[in-house]
PyMOL CGO cylinders between C-alpha atoms (Angstrom):
from pymol import cmd
from pymol.cgo import CYLINDER

trace = [
    CYLINDER, -19.26, 3.07, -3.41, -16.40, 0.58, -3.89, 0.3, 1, 1, 1, 1, 1, 1,
    CYLINDER, -16.40, 0.58, -3.89, -16.15, -2.15, -1.30, 0.3, 1, 1, 1, 1, 1, 1,
    CYLINDER, -16.15, -2.15, -1.30, -12.44, -2.78, -1.89, 0.3, 1, 1, 1, 1, 1, 1,
    CYLINDER, -12.44, -2.78, -1.89, -10.30, -0.53, 0.26, 0.3, 1, 1, 1, 1, 1, 1,
    CYLINDER, -10.30, -0.53, 0.26, -6.65, 0.49, 0.09, 0.3, 1, 1, 1, 1, 1, 1,
    CYLINDER, -6.65, 0.49, 0.09, -4.72, 2.23, 2.86, 0.3, 1, 1, 1, 1, 1, 1,
    CYLINDER, -4.72, 2.23, 2.86, -1.87, 4.36, 1.52, 0.3, 1, 1, 1, 1, 1, 1,
    CYLINDER, -1.87, 4.36, 1.52, 0.66, 5.15, 4.24, 0.3, 1, 1, 1, 1, 1, 1,
    CYLINDER, 0.66, 5.15, 4.24, 3.36, 7.79, 4.36, 0.3, 1, 1, 1, 1, 1, 1,
    CYLINDER, 3.36, 7.79, 4.36, 3.02, 9.31, 0.90, 0.3, 1, 1, 1, 1, 1, 1,
    CYLINDER, 3.02, 9.31, 0.90, 3.43, 13.03, 0.34, 0.3, 1, 1, 1, 1, 1, 1,
    CYLINDER, 3.43, 13.03, 0.34, 0.21, 14.75, -0.78, 0.3, 1, 1, 1, 1, 1, 1,
    CYLINDER, 0.21, 14.75, -0.78, 1.22, 14.73, -4.47, 0.3, 1, 1, 1, 1, 1, 1,
    CYLINDER, 1.22, 14.73, -4.47, 2.12, 11.02, -4.48, 0.3, 1, 1, 1, 1, 1, 1,
    CYLINDER, 2.12, 11.02, -4.48, -0.98, 10.05, -2.47, 0.3, 1, 1, 1, 1, 1, 1,
    CYLINDER, -0.98, 10.05, -2.47, -3.13, 11.88, -5.00, 0.3, 1, 1, 1, 1, 1, 1,
    CYLINDER, -3.13, 11.88, -5.00, -1.36, 10.26, -7.95, 0.3, 1, 1, 1, 1, 1, 1,
    CYLINDER, -1.36, 10.26, -7.95, -1.57, 6.76, -6.46, 0.3, 1, 1, 1, 1, 1, 1,
    CYLINDER, -1.57, 6.76, -6.46, -5.24, 7.28, -5.54, 0.3, 1, 1, 1, 1, 1, 1,
    CYLINDER, -5.24, 7.28, -5.54, -6.22, 8.54, -9.01, 0.3, 1, 1, 1, 1, 1, 1,
    CYLINDER, -6.22, 8.54, -9.01, -4.37, 5.73, -10.75, 0.3, 1, 1, 1, 1, 1, 1,
    CYLINDER, -4.37, 5.73, -10.75, -5.79, 2.94, -8.58, 0.3, 1, 1, 1, 1, 1, 1,
    CYLINDER, -5.79, 2.94, -8.58, -9.32, 4.35, -8.49, 0.3, 1, 1, 1, 1, 1, 1,
    CYLINDER, -9.32, 4.35, -8.49, -9.31, 4.66, -12.28, 0.3, 1, 1, 1, 1, 1, 1,
    CYLINDER, -9.31, 4.66, -12.28, -8.05, 1.10, -12.87, 0.3, 1, 1, 1, 1, 1, 1,
    CYLINDER, -8.05, 1.10, -12.87, -9.76, -0.70, -10.01, 0.3, 1, 1, 1, 1, 1, 1,
    CYLINDER, -9.76, -0.70, -10.01, -13.03, -0.64, -8.13, 0.3, 1, 1, 1, 1, 1, 1,
    CYLINDER, -13.03, -0.64, -8.13, -11.37, 0.71, -4.98, 0.3, 1, 1, 1, 1, 1, 1,
    CYLINDER, -11.37, 0.71, -4.98, -11.39, 3.54, -2.51, 0.3, 1, 1, 1, 1, 1, 1,
    CYLINDER, -11.39, 3.54, -2.51, -7.99, 4.77, -1.31, 0.3, 1, 1, 1, 1, 1, 1,
    CYLINDER, -7.99, 4.77, -1.31, -7.61, 6.26, 2.16, 0.3, 1, 1, 1, 1, 1, 1,
    CYLINDER, -7.61, 6.26, 2.16, -4.46, 7.88, 3.49, 0.3, 1, 1, 1, 1, 1, 1,
    CYLINDER, -4.46, 7.88, 3.49, -2.57, 7.53, 6.75, 0.3, 1, 1, 1, 1, 1, 1,
    CYLINDER, -2.57, 7.53, 6.75, 0.35, 9.81, 7.50, 0.3, 1, 1, 1, 1, 1, 1,
    CYLINDER, 0.35, 9.81, 7.50, 2.41, 7.89, 10.06, 0.3, 1, 1, 1, 1, 1, 1,
    CYLINDER, 2.41, 7.89, 10.06, 2.96, 4.49, 11.68, 0.3, 1, 1, 1, 1, 1, 1,
    CYLINDER, 2.96, 4.49, 11.68, 0.63, 4.91, 14.67, 0.3, 1, 1, 1, 1, 1, 1,
    CYLINDER, 0.63, 4.91, 14.67, -2.09, 6.42, 12.48, 0.3, 1, 1, 1, 1, 1, 1,
    CYLINDER, -2.09, 6.42, 12.48, -1.82, 3.47, 10.09, 0.3, 1, 1, 1, 1, 1, 1,
    CYLINDER, -1.82, 3.47, 10.09, -1.86, 0.81, 12.81, 0.3, 1, 1, 1, 1, 1, 1,
    CYLINDER, -1.86, 0.81, 12.81, -4.85, 2.42, 14.54, 0.3, 1, 1, 1, 1, 1, 1,
    CYLINDER, -4.85, 2.42, 14.54, -6.73, 2.66, 11.25, 0.3, 1, 1, 1, 1, 1, 1,
    CYLINDER, -6.73, 2.66, 11.25, -5.95, -0.96, 10.35, 0.3, 1, 1, 1, 1, 1, 1,
    CYLINDER, -5.95, -0.96, 10.35, -7.16, -2.17, 13.73, 0.3, 1, 1, 1, 1, 1, 1,
    CYLINDER, -7.16, -2.17, 13.73, -10.44, -0.28, 13.43, 0.3, 1, 1, 1, 1, 1, 1,
    CYLINDER, -10.44, -0.28, 13.43, -11.37, -0.75, 9.76, 0.3, 1, 1, 1, 1, 1, 1,
    CYLINDER, -11.37, -0.75, 9.76, -10.92, -3.54, 7.19, 0.3, 1, 1, 1, 1, 1, 1,
    CYLINDER, -10.92, -3.54, 7.19, -8.56, -2.95, 4.25, 0.3, 1, 1, 1, 1, 1, 1,
    CYLINDER, -8.56, -2.95, 4.25, -7.79, -5.18, 1.28, 0.3, 1, 1, 1, 1, 1, 1,
    CYLINDER, -7.79, -5.18, 1.28, -4.31, -3.75, 0.63, 0.3, 1, 1, 1, 1, 1, 1,
    CYLINDER, -4.31, -3.75, 0.63, -1.84, -1.50, 2.42, 0.3, 1, 1, 1, 1, 1, 1,
    CYLINDER, -1.84, -1.50, 2.42, 0.66, 0.54, 0.42, 0.3, 1, 1, 1, 1, 1, 1,
    CYLINDER, 0.66, 0.54, 0.42, 3.59, 1.71, 2.54, 0.3, 1, 1, 1, 1, 1, 1,
    CYLINDER, 3.59, 1.71, 2.54, 6.09, 4.31, 1.40, 0.3, 1, 1, 1, 1, 1, 1,
    CYLINDER, 6.09, 4.31, 1.40, 9.75, 3.32, 1.89, 0.3, 1, 1, 1, 1, 1, 1,
    CYLINDER, 9.75, 3.32, 1.89, 10.28, 6.41, 4.05, 0.3, 1, 1, 1, 1, 1, 1,
    CYLINDER, 10.28, 6.41, 4.05, 7.17, 7.89, 5.63, 0.3, 1, 1, 1, 1, 1, 1,
    CYLINDER, 7.17, 7.89, 5.63, 6.81, 11.50, 4.50, 0.3, 1, 1, 1, 1, 1, 1,
    CYLINDER, 6.81, 11.50, 4.50, 5.51, 12.95, 7.77, 0.3, 1, 1, 1, 1, 1, 1,
    CYLINDER, 5.51, 12.95, 7.77, 8.27, 11.78, 10.12, 0.3, 1, 1, 1, 1, 1, 1,
    CYLINDER, 8.27, 11.78, 10.12, 10.95, 10.12, 7.99, 0.3, 1, 1, 1, 1, 1, 1,
    CYLINDER, 10.95, 10.12, 7.99, 10.47, 6.75, 9.69, 0.3, 1, 1, 1, 1, 1, 1,
    CYLINDER, 10.47, 6.75, 9.69, 11.07, 3.44, 7.95, 0.3, 1, 1, 1, 1, 1, 1,
    CYLINDER, 11.07, 3.44, 7.95, 8.27, 1.91, 5.94, 0.3, 1, 1, 1, 1, 1, 1,
    CYLINDER, 8.27, 1.91, 5.94, 9.95, -1.47, 6.39, 0.3, 1, 1, 1, 1, 1, 1,
    CYLINDER, 9.95, -1.47, 6.39, 9.57, -1.07, 10.17, 0.3, 1, 1, 1, 1, 1, 1,
    CYLINDER, 9.57, -1.07, 10.17, 5.85, -0.47, 9.68, 0.3, 1, 1, 1, 1, 1, 1,
    CYLINDER, 5.85, -0.47, 9.68, 5.57, -3.57, 7.49, 0.3, 1, 1, 1, 1, 1, 1,
    CYLINDER, 5.57, -3.57, 7.49, 7.34, -5.58, 10.21, 0.3, 1, 1, 1, 1, 1, 1,
    CYLINDER, 7.34, -5.58, 10.21, 4.85, -4.25, 12.79, 0.3, 1, 1, 1, 1, 1, 1,
    CYLINDER, 4.85, -4.25, 12.79, 1.88, -5.17, 10.59, 0.3, 1, 1, 1, 1, 1, 1,
    CYLINDER, 1.88, -5.17, 10.59, 3.20, -8.66, 9.86, 0.3, 1, 1, 1, 1, 1, 1,
    CYLINDER, 3.20, -8.66, 9.86, 4.05, -9.26, 13.55, 0.3, 1, 1, 1, 1, 1, 1,
    CYLINDER, 4.05, -9.26, 13.55, 0.51, -8.39, 14.71, 0.3, 1, 1, 1, 1, 1, 1,
    CYLINDER, 0.51, -8.39, 14.71, -1.70, -11.51, 14.66, 0.3, 1, 1, 1, 1, 1, 1,
    CYLINDER, -1.70, -11.51, 14.66, -4.79, -9.39, 13.91, 0.3, 1, 1, 1, 1, 1, 1,
    CYLINDER, -4.79, -9.39, 13.91, -3.15, -7.63, 10.94, 0.3, 1, 1, 1, 1, 1, 1,
    CYLINDER, -3.15, -7.63, 10.94, -0.63, -10.12, 9.56, 0.3, 1, 1, 1, 1, 1, 1,
    CYLINDER, -0.63, -10.12, 9.56, -3.02, -11.44, 6.91, 0.3, 1, 1, 1, 1, 1, 1,
    CYLINDER, -3.02, -11.44, 6.91, -3.59, -8.05, 5.27, 0.3, 1, 1, 1, 1, 1, 1,
    CYLINDER, -3.59, -8.05, 5.27, -1.67, -7.80, 1.98, 0.3, 1, 1, 1, 1, 1, 1,
    CYLINDER, -1.67, -7.80, 1.98, 1.03, -5.11, 2.10, 0.3, 1, 1, 1, 1, 1, 1,
    CYLINDER, 1.03, -5.11, 2.10, 3.14, -3.62, -0.69, 0.3, 1, 1, 1, 1, 1, 1,
    CYLINDER, 3.14, -3.62, -0.69, 6.11, -1.28, -0.45, 0.3, 1, 1, 1, 1, 1, 1,
    CYLINDER, 6.11, -1.28, -0.45, 6.10, 1.86, -2.58, 0.3, 1, 1, 1, 1, 1, 1,
    CYLINDER, 6.10, 1.86, -2.58, 9.73, 2.27, -3.61, 0.3, 1, 1, 1, 1, 1, 1,
    CYLINDER, 9.73, 2.27, -3.61, 11.79, 2.56, -6.77, 0.3, 1, 1, 1, 1, 1, 1,
    CYLINDER, 11.79, 2.56, -6.77, 14.66, 0.66, -5.11, 0.3, 1, 1, 1, 1, 1, 1,
    CYLINDER, 14.66, 0.66, -5.11, 14.92, -3.04, -5.93, 0.3, 1, 1, 1, 1, 1, 1,
    CYLINDER, 14.92, -3.04, -5.93, 16.84, -3.82, -2.74, 0.3, 1, 1, 1, 1, 1, 1,
    CYLINDER, 16.84, -3.82, -2.74, 14.09, -2.22, -0.64, 0.3, 1, 1, 1, 1, 1, 1,
    CYLINDER, 14.09, -2.22, -0.64, 11.47, -4.27, -2.52, 0.3, 1, 1, 1, 1, 1, 1,
    CYLINDER, 11.47, -4.27, -2.52, 13.48, -7.44, -1.82, 0.3, 1, 1, 1, 1, 1, 1,
    CYLINDER, 13.48, -7.44, -1.82, 13.72, -6.53, 1.86, 0.3, 1, 1, 1, 1, 1, 1,
    CYLINDER, 13.72, -6.53, 1.86, 9.95, -5.95, 2.00, 0.3, 1, 1, 1, 1, 1, 1,
    CYLINDER, 9.95, -5.95, 2.00, 9.19, -9.30, 0.38, 0.3, 1, 1, 1, 1, 1, 1,
    CYLINDER, 9.19, -9.30, 0.38, 11.60, -11.02, 2.80, 0.3, 1, 1, 1, 1, 1, 1,
    CYLINDER, 11.60, -11.02, 2.80, 9.55, -9.73, 5.76, 0.3, 1, 1, 1, 1, 1, 1,
    CYLINDER, 9.55, -9.73, 5.76, 6.18, -10.76, 4.33, 0.3, 1, 1, 1, 1, 1, 1,
    CYLINDER, 6.18, -10.76, 4.33, 5.09, -8.05, 1.90, 0.3, 1, 1, 1, 1, 1, 1,
    CYLINDER, 5.09, -8.05, 1.90, 3.99, -8.65, -1.67, 0.3, 1, 1, 1, 1, 1, 1,
    CYLINDER, 3.99, -8.65, -1.67, 6.25, -7.25, -4.38, 0.3, 1, 1, 1, 1, 1, 1,
    CYLINDER, 6.25, -7.25, -4.38, 5.27, -3.59, -4.63, 0.3, 1, 1, 1, 1, 1, 1,
    CYLINDER, 5.27, -3.59, -4.63, 6.12, -0.86, -7.08, 0.3, 1, 1, 1, 1, 1, 1,
    CYLINDER, 6.12, -0.86, -7.08, 7.93, 2.41, -7.39, 0.3, 1, 1, 1, 1, 1, 1,
    CYLINDER, 7.93, 2.41, -7.39, 6.27, 5.69, -8.17, 0.3, 1, 1, 1, 1, 1, 1,
    CYLINDER, 6.27, 5.69, -8.17, 7.92, 5.70, -11.59, 0.3, 1, 1, 1, 1, 1, 1,
    CYLINDER, 7.92, 5.70, -11.59, 6.28, 2.30, -12.25, 0.3, 1, 1, 1, 1, 1, 1,
    CYLINDER, 6.28, 2.30, -12.25, 2.82, 3.38, -11.16, 0.3, 1, 1, 1, 1, 1, 1,
    CYLINDER, 2.82, 3.38, -11.16, 1.31, 3.31, -14.66, 0.3, 1, 1, 1, 1, 1, 1,
    CYLINDER, 1.31, 3.31, -14.66, 3.25, 0.30, -15.98, 0.3, 1, 1, 1, 1, 1, 1,
    CYLINDER, 3.25, 0.30, -15.98, 1.15, -2.69, -17.06, 0.3, 1, 1, 1, 1, 1, 1,
    CYLINDER, 1.15, -2.69, -17.06, 3.24, -4.96, -14.77, 0.3, 1, 1, 1, 1, 1, 1,
    CYLINDER, 3.24, -4.96, -14.77, 2.27, -2.81, -11.78, 0.3, 1, 1, 1, 1, 1, 1,
    CYLINDER, 2.27, -2.81, -11.78, -1.39, -2.96, -12.76, 0.3, 1, 1, 1, 1, 1, 1,
    CYLINDER, -1.39, -2.96, -12.76, -1.15, -6.75, -13.08, 0.3, 1, 1, 1, 1, 1, 1,
    CYLINDER, -1.15, -6.75, -13.08, 0.52, -7.02, -9.66, 0.3, 1, 1, 1, 1, 1, 1,
    CYLINDER, 0.52, -7.02, -9.66, -2.22, -4.89, -8.09, 0.3, 1, 1, 1, 1, 1, 1,
    CYLINDER, -2.22, -4.89, -8.09, -4.92, -6.88, -9.91, 0.3, 1, 1, 1, 1, 1, 1,
    CYLINDER, -4.92, -6.88, -9.91, -3.85, -9.97, -7.96, 0.3, 1, 1, 1, 1, 1, 1,
    CYLINDER, -3.85, -9.97, -7.96, -5.23, -8.22, -4.84, 0.3, 1, 1, 1, 1, 1, 1,
    CYLINDER, -5.23, -8.22, -4.84, -7.73, -5.64, -6.12, 0.3, 1, 1, 1, 1, 1, 1,
    CYLINDER, -7.73, -5.64, -6.12, -10.89, -5.79, -8.22, 0.3, 1, 1, 1, 1, 1, 1,
    CYLINDER, -10.89, -5.79, -8.22, -10.35, -4.43, -11.75, 0.3, 1, 1, 1, 1, 1, 1,
    CYLINDER, -10.35, -4.43, -11.75, -13.01, -1.98, -12.90, 0.3, 1, 1, 1, 1, 1, 1,
    CYLINDER, -13.01, -1.98, -12.90, -15.89, -3.77, -14.50, 0.3, 1, 1, 1, 1, 1, 1,
    CYLINDER, -15.89, -3.77, -14.50, -15.16, -7.13, -12.81, 0.3, 1, 1, 1, 1, 1, 1,
    CYLINDER, -15.16, -7.13, -12.81, -17.88, -6.60, -10.20, 0.3, 1, 1, 1, 1, 1, 1,
]
cmd.load_cgo(trace, "trace")
């Protein structure tokens, strides 16, 4: 079982599945989902994760993914966990980076080599042990 763990927050079922398949194929990771802010924060406080992917707008309740990133980065216990925003909007990516996230990716970029390279900075590529 992979030791590298990703928490995917606020994706619809289709996007969560697509992100999970893509990352699990390219990297030695296990992707777990969280549907909303409180669910994500509780999960992060109780289990270690190597990366958190936050949707720009959380599917379950329509809340702001940027607000969740702010909450993660403001929490001394969680602030060191790498976070990426999942959004196709460049301005949203810039906002996320300004509050402490790593540059993320949009769903349309999921299979781009640049996205894989960005994720490889945090995750273990398959075959790298």
